[in-house]
PLY file of the C-alpha trace (Angstrom):
ply
format ascii 1.0
element vertex 93
property float x
property float y
property float z
element edge 92
property int vertex1
property int vertex2
end_header
0.00 0.00 0.00
1.59 3.34 -1.03
2.83 5.45 1.88
4.44 8.84 2.49
5.04 10.74 -0.79
3.75 7.82 -2.89
0.24 8.27 -1.40
-2.26 11.10 -1.85
-2.24 14.01 -1.22
1.56 14.22 -1.35
1.77 12.16 -4.55
-0.23 14.93 -6.26
2.34 17.53 -5.18
5.65 15.77 -5.81
7.17 13.53 -8.43
9.94 11.07 -7.69
12.18 9.33 -10.19
10.46 6.28 -11.71
13.57 4.21 -11.00
13.21 4.87 -7.26
10.90 2.35 -5.53
8.02 4.08 -3.71
7.61 3.78 0.05
4.92 1.24 0.91
3.27 -0.23 3.98
3.32 -4.02 3.90
-0.22 -5.28 3.31
-1.65 -8.51 1.95
-4.24 -6.36 0.14
-1.66 -4.02 -1.41
-0.96 -4.07 -5.13
2.12 -1.82 -5.12
5.66 -3.07 -4.52
8.32 -0.79 -3.15
10.57 0.11 -0.24
8.99 -1.13 3.02
8.09 1.60 5.50
6.98 0.74 9.02
3.59 2.43 9.68
3.35 4.93 12.50
0.96 2.53 14.27
0.06 -1.13 13.56
-3.56 -0.11 12.87
-2.57 2.55 10.32
-2.99 0.24 7.32
-6.54 -0.64 8.37
-7.34 2.99 9.28
-6.10 4.26 5.93
-9.33 3.08 4.27
-10.78 6.37 5.55
-9.64 8.89 2.91
-9.10 11.95 5.15
-7.18 9.86 7.69
-5.14 8.24 4.91
-4.15 11.68 3.65
-3.06 12.76 7.11
-1.04 9.56 7.56
0.68 10.14 4.19
1.62 13.66 5.28
2.95 12.43 8.63
4.97 9.66 6.97
6.42 12.20 4.54
7.49 14.34 7.49
8.99 11.27 9.23
11.05 9.80 6.39
11.16 12.29 3.52
14.14 14.29 2.38
14.24 18.07 2.90
12.18 18.79 -0.23
9.52 16.20 0.65
9.31 17.40 4.27
8.86 21.01 3.14
6.00 20.03 0.82
4.45 17.82 3.50
4.65 20.61 6.10
2.85 22.99 3.74
0.21 20.32 3.03
-0.32 19.79 6.77
-0.75 23.53 7.34
-3.24 23.69 4.46
-5.14 20.72 5.87
-5.32 22.24 9.35
-6.46 25.60 7.98
-9.16 24.10 5.76
-12.81 24.70 6.72
-13.36 20.94 7.03
-10.67 20.76 9.75
-12.50 23.32 11.88
-15.81 21.50 11.27
-14.29 18.22 12.51
-12.84 19.81 15.64
-16.21 21.35 16.55
-17.97 17.97 16.44
0 1
1 2
2 3
3 4
4 5
5 6
6 7
7 8
8 9
9 10
10 11
11 12
12 13
13 14
14 15
15 16
16 17
17 18
18 19
19 20
20 21
21 22
22 23
23 24
24 25
25 26
26 27
27 28
28 29
29 30
30 31
31 32
32 33
33 34
34 35
35 36
36 37
37 38
38 39
39 40
40 41
41 42
42 43
43 44
44 45
45 46
46 47
47 48
48 49
49 50
50 51
51 52
52 53
53 54
54 55
55 56
56 57
57 58
58 59
59 60
60 61
61 62
62 63
63 64
64 65
65 66
66 67
67 68
68 69
69 70
70 71
71 72
72 73
73 74
74 75
75 76
76 77
77 78
78 79
79 80
80 81
81 82
82 83
83 84
84 85
85 86
86 87
87 88
88 89
89 90
90 91
91 92
């Protein structure tokens, strides 16, 4: 299962060399092969079926293991996500 910059929303913002294997979480249901990345939590793979949570996990993974360029893009994406109207709607619930 794609992780970090290989997963949305970061994959929409950055392009990596095709020769470089993408970071992936090991999953029996995954169809993508790449460089194994340990999820932040054992339940992250299961939780990533929720699209907003999957996006947040991709951003966090990009901050954890990305290079300087990837971390900068991920930090901006996190700020955008936190400033979005949906983020304030979720926190009010």
